[in-house]
C-alpha positions as CSV (number, residue, x, y, z in Angstrom):
1,M,110.2,77.9,30.4
2,R,110.7,78.9,34.1
3,T,113.5,77.2,35.8
4,L,113.3,75.8,39.5
5,A,115.5,78.6,40.5
6,T,113.2,81.2,39.0
7,I,110.2,79.6,40.6
8,A,111.9,79.5,44.0
9,A,112.8,83.0,43.7
10,A,109.3,84.1,42.9
11,L,107.9,82.1,45.8
12,A,110.5,83.8,48.1
13,V,109.4,87.2,47.0
14,A,105.7,86.2,47.6
15,A,106.4,84.8,51.0
16,S,108.2,88.0,52.0
17,F,105.2,90.2,50.8
18,A,102.9,88.0,52.8
19,L,104.9,88.5,55.9
20,S,105.1,92.2,55.5
21,A,101.6,92.9,54.2
22,P,99.0,94.2,56.7
23,A,96.5,91.6,58.2
24,S,93.1,91.8,56.4
25,A,91.0,90.9,59.5
26,G,88.0,93.1,60.1
27,T,86.5,92.8,63.6
28,L,85.3,96.3,63.6
29,E,83.3,95.8,60.4
30,D,82.0,92.5,61.8
31,V,80.8,94.2,65.1
32,K,79.2,97.0,63.1
33,A,77.4,94.5,60.9
34,R,76.3,92.3,63.7
35,G,75.2,95.2,65.8
36,S,76.6,93.9,68.9
37,L,80.0,93.4,70.6
38,K,80.9,89.9,71.9
39,C,82.9,90.5,75.1
40,I,84.7,87.8,77.0
41,I,84.4,88.2,80.8
42,N,84.8,86.2,84.0
43,T,82.2,83.5,84.9
44,G,81.5,85.5,88.0
45,L,83.6,87.8,90.2
46,I,81.9,90.4,92.4
47,G,83.2,93.9,91.4
48,F,84.6,92.7,88.1
49,A,82.0,90.7,86.4
50,F,78.7,89.5,88.1
51,T,75.0,89.3,87.6
52,D,72.8,91.6,89.8
53,A,69.5,90.9,91.3
54,N,67.9,91.5,87.9
55,G,70.2,89.0,86.1
56,Q,72.1,92.0,84.4
57,W,75.9,91.8,84.1
58,Q,77.7,94.5,86.2
59,G,81.3,95.3,87.2
60,F,84.6,97.0,86.4
61,D,85.5,94.9,83.4
62,V,81.8,94.8,82.3
63,D,81.8,98.6,82.1
64,F,84.8,98.6,79.8
65,C,83.0,96.3,77.5
66,R,80.0,98.6,77.5
67,A,82.0,101.6,76.9
68,T,83.5,100.1,73.8
69,A,80.0,99.1,72.5
70,A,78.9,102.8,73.1
71,A,81.8,104.0,71.2
72,V,81.4,101.7,68.2
73,L,77.7,101.0,68.1
74,G,76.2,104.0,69.9
75,D,74.7,101.7,72.6
76,P,76.4,100.5,75.8
77,N,73.8,97.6,76.0
78,A,74.7,96.2,72.7
79,V,76.9,93.6,74.3
80,E,76.8,89.8,74.2
81,F,78.8,88.6,77.3
82,V,80.7,85.4,76.8
83,N,81.7,83.8,80.0
84,A,85.1,82.2,80.3
85,T,87.3,80.4,82.8
86,G,91.1,80.9,83.1
87,K,91.5,77.8,80.7
88,T,89.0,78.8,78.2
89,R,89.4,82.5,77.7
90,F,92.1,82.5,75.1
91,T,90.6,79.8,73.1
92,L,87.3,81.6,72.9
93,L,89.1,84.7,71.7
94,N,91.4,83.1,69.0
95,S,88.5,80.9,67.8
96,G,86.5,84.1,67.1
97,E,83.7,83.4,69.7
98,G,84.6,86.7,71.3
99,D,85.7,90.0,69.8
100,L,87.4,91.2,72.8
101,L,88.8,89.8,76.2
102,Y,88.2,91.8,79.4
103,R,88.7,89.1,82.0
104,N,91.2,89.9,84.8
105,T,94.0,88.9,82.5
106,T,97.6,89.5,83.2
107,V,99.7,90.7,80.4
108,T,102.7,88.4,79.9
109,M,105.2,87.8,77.1
110,S,104.1,84.3,76.6
111,R,100.5,85.3,76.1
112,D,101.4,88.1,73.9
113,A,103.9,86.4,71.6
114,D,103.1,82.7,71.8
115,L,99.3,82.6,72.1
116,K,99.2,85.4,69.4
117,L,97.3,87.9,71.4
118,T,97.5,91.9,71.3
119,F,97.4,93.4,74.7
120,L,96.3,97.1,74.6
121,G,97.4,98.5,77.9
122,V,96.6,98.0,81.6
123,N,93.2,98.8,83.2
124,Y,94.2,97.4,86.6
125,Y,97.5,97.1,88.4
126,D,97.4,94.1,90.6
127,G,99.4,91.5,92.4
128,Q,98.9,87.9,93.7
129,G,98.2,87.4,97.4
130,F,96.6,84.9,99.8
131,I,93.6,84.7,102.0
132,V,93.3,82.4,105.0
133,P,90.7,81.9,107.9
134,K,91.6,84.1,110.8
135,S,91.1,81.0,113.0
136,L,94.4,79.6,111.4
137,G,96.3,82.3,113.4
138,I,98.6,82.9,110.3
139,S,99.8,86.4,109.7
140,S,102.3,85.8,106.9
141,A,102.6,83.8,103.8
142,H,105.8,82.5,105.0
143,D,103.9,80.6,107.6
144,L,102.1,78.5,105.0
145,D,104.6,75.6,105.0
146,G,102.7,72.4,104.4
147,A,99.4,74.1,103.6
148,S,96.9,73.1,101.1
149,V,96.3,76.1,98.7
150,C,93.4,76.5,96.3
151,I,94.5,77.8,92.9
152,Q,92.7,78.4,89.6
153,T,94.1,76.4,86.8
154,G,95.2,78.1,83.5
155,T,96.3,81.3,85.3
156,T,99.6,83.0,86.0
157,T,99.0,82.1,89.7
158,E,100.2,78.6,89.3
159,L,103.6,79.4,88.5
160,N,103.9,82.3,90.7
161,L,102.8,80.0,93.6
162,A,105.3,77.4,92.8
163,D,108.1,80.1,92.5
164,F,107.3,81.6,95.9
165,F,107.2,78.3,97.8
166,R,110.4,77.2,96.1
167,A,112.3,80.4,96.7
168,N,111.4,80.3,100.5
169,N,112.1,76.5,100.6
170,I,108.6,75.6,102.0
171,S,106.1,73.2,100.8
172,Y,102.5,73.2,99.8
173,E,99.7,70.9,98.3
174,S,98.0,72.4,95.4
175,V,94.2,72.0,95.3
176,P,93.3,72.9,91.6
177,I,89.9,74.5,90.8
178,E,88.7,76.1,87.5
179,T,86.4,79.0,88.6
180,N,86.4,81.6,91.3
181,E,82.9,80.3,92.6
182,E,84.5,76.8,92.7
183,A,87.4,78.3,94.7
184,R,85.1,80.1,97.0
185,Q,83.1,77.0,97.8
186,T,86.1,74.7,98.2
187,Y,87.9,77.3,100.5
188,L,84.8,77.8,102.7
189,A,84.2,74.1,103.0
190,G,87.8,73.8,104.5
191,R,89.2,71.7,101.8
192,C,92.1,74.1,101.4
193,D,93.8,76.2,104.0
194,A,94.5,79.2,101.8
195,Y,93.3,80.5,98.5
196,T,95.6,82.6,96.2
197,T,94.9,84.7,93.2
198,D,95.0,88.4,92.4
199,H,94.7,90.7,95.5
200,S,91.7,92.3,94.0
201,G,90.0,89.0,93.3
202,L,90.7,87.9,96.9
203,A,89.1,91.2,98.2
204,A,86.2,90.7,95.9
205,T,85.7,87.0,97.1
206,R,85.9,87.8,100.7
207,A,83.2,90.5,100.2
208,S,80.9,87.7,99.3
209,F,81.3,85.8,102.5
210,D,78.7,85.6,105.2
211,D,81.3,86.9,107.7
212,P,84.2,88.6,105.8
213,S,85.9,89.6,109.0
214,A,86.6,85.9,109.8
215,H,89.1,85.9,106.9
216,V,92.6,87.6,106.6
217,L,94.3,88.9,103.4
218,L,97.9,88.2,104.1
219,P,100.3,91.1,103.7
220,E,102.6,89.5,101.0
221,I,102.1,90.4,97.2
222,I,104.3,87.7,95.4
223,S,103.9,88.9,91.8
224,K,103.2,91.7,89.4
225,E,99.8,91.2,87.6
226,P,99.1,94.0,85.1
227,L,95.6,93.3,84.0
228,G,94.4,94.4,80.6
229,P,92.2,93.8,77.6
230,A,93.3,91.7,74.6
231,V,92.3,91.0,71.0
232,R,93.5,88.7,68.3
233,Q,96.9,89.4,66.7
234,G,96.8,90.9,63.2
235,D,93.8,93.1,63.4
236,D,95.4,96.5,64.0
237,E,92.2,98.6,63.3
238,W,90.2,96.8,66.0
239,A,93.1,97.0,68.4
240,D,93.3,100.7,67.9
241,V,89.5,101.0,68.7
242,V,89.8,99.1,72.0
243,R,93.1,100.7,73.1
244,W,91.8,104.3,72.5
245,V,88.4,103.7,74.2
246,M,90.2,102.5,77.3
247,T,92.6,105.3,77.0
248,A,89.8,108.0,76.7
249,L,88.2,106.7,80.0
250,I,91.6,107.1,81.8
251,E,92.4,110.5,80.3
252,A,88.8,111.7,80.9
253,E,89.4,111.3,84.6
254,E,92.7,113.2,84.5
255,Y,90.9,116.2,82.8
256,G,87.8,116.1,85.0
257,I,85.3,114.9,82.3
258,T,82.6,112.8,83.8
259,S,79.4,111.0,82.7
260,G,77.6,114.0,84.2
261,N,79.4,117.0,82.6
262,A,80.6,115.6,79.2
263,D,77.8,117.3,77.2
264,Q,78.3,120.6,79.1
265,L,82.1,120.6,78.5
266,V,81.6,120.4,74.6
267,S,80.8,124.1,74.7
268,G,82.0,125.0,78.2
269,S,85.7,124.1,78.0
270,D,88.6,125.9,76.4
271,N,91.0,123.1,77.3
272,P,92.4,121.7,74.1
273,S,92.8,118.2,75.6
274,V,89.2,118.2,76.7
275,R,88.0,119.3,73.4
276,R,90.0,116.7,71.6
277,I,88.7,113.9,73.8
278,L,85.2,115.1,73.3
279,G,85.5,115.4,69.6
280,V,85.1,119.1,69.4
281,E,88.7,119.7,68.0
282,G,90.3,117.4,65.4
283,S,89.3,114.4,63.6
284,Y,90.6,111.6,65.8
285,G,87.5,109.3,65.4
286,S,88.3,109.0,61.7
287,F,91.7,107.5,62.7
288,I,90.1,104.4,64.1
289,G,87.0,104.1,61.8
290,L,84.6,105.9,64.1
291,D,82.7,109.2,64.2
292,E,83.9,112.1,66.4
293,E,81.6,111.5,69.3
294,W,83.0,108.0,70.1
295,A,84.8,108.9,73.3
296,R,82.0,111.3,74.5
297,R,79.6,108.3,74.1
298,A,81.9,106.0,76.1
299,I,82.3,108.4,78.9
300,K,78.6,109.3,79.1
301,S,77.6,105.7,79.2
302,V,79.8,104.4,82.1
303,G,81.8,107.5,83.3
304,N,85.4,107.9,83.5
305,Y,87.9,105.5,85.0
306,G,87.6,106.9,88.5
307,E,83.8,106.6,88.3
308,I,84.0,103.1,87.2
309,F,86.5,102.2,90.0
310,E,84.6,103.9,92.8
311,R,81.2,102.4,91.7
312,H,82.4,98.7,91.6
313,L,85.6,98.5,93.6
314,G,86.2,101.5,95.8
315,P,86.2,102.2,99.6
316,N,82.3,102.6,99.6
317,T,81.7,99.2,98.1
318,P,81.8,95.8,99.9
319,I,85.1,95.3,98.3
320,G,86.6,98.3,99.8
321,L,89.6,98.8,97.7
322,E,91.7,102.0,97.7
323,R,93.1,103.3,94.4
324,G,96.7,102.7,95.3
325,L,98.7,101.8,92.1
326,N,95.5,102.5,90.1
327,A,95.5,106.3,90.9
328,Q,96.2,108.8,88.4
329,W,99.9,109.5,87.8
330,T,99.2,113.0,89.1
331,D,98.1,111.5,92.4
332,G,101.0,109.1,92.8
333,G,99.6,106.1,90.9
334,L,100.5,104.4,87.7
335,L,97.7,105.5,85.4
336,Y,99.3,107.5,82.8
337,A,97.3,107.7,79.6
338,Y,98.5,108.1,76.1
339,P,97.5,111.5,75.0
340,I,94.6,111.8,72.6
341,R,96.1,114.4,70.1
């Protein structure tokens, strides 16, 4: 007959094994079986995730979703877009209503460790700023003492805003909103003096105004906002897929692989890095449960990182953003892809 001590010891061993055993989650298999990828995106932000005149989703984050679908399913259009606000995005991901989160989301310790998310790198380096009507005559965020400020709830901007005003011993009135469109309407209606969010989001919002020149982006950047994709914790195989698809798009730009020349370079390049990315050398697809043309499909479907940026956010778009920190490391930026090797 087993004693209580023996039973307790057995339970302790079982618990230890459970903690050390790998998770059995299988999002990759679910996506393949379903034949579509459920990607959580913004409810609407020009440049990042928005619907065009034909009702089709377009944008920087949208293209990363499509690239993932192309790599996994062979079809960049095999995506079901799940719209989320700042408040609902993490619940939708952790409840299984989405497979992947690409929604202007800042990587933070609390989100990674407390909300049980796995972040997979940075696809956009950003920082929080302010926009004000030019008619206010304000040239610095330090002049906002007593101002009313529109701010999206459920975002890192709430704490950043409080920290900035507290550190500078100035006051403000918070005007809470849930979506960027609500912020846009509230700000344009004059119900807040300023709107604060990521600098890229402010530039995108200003581009949608009837008269963008009547509004000023203040020079202060008050935070670090590394934006990147996330999946649920405990599904390492799926995390590897998402991480390496994003990496392939970044590294493709570094080595000059584009949507237009990817097929040509399969037989026309002797560069080992190019050949590995395109699946000509090595068996890297097998490492993540895919075939060897996964990265080539992703690049051909949406282009490399630079193509995506220029198409949706660059100087020749209404948003007009320079690459800045989002340039390749070889051009003075922070983009430094893990090597596919």
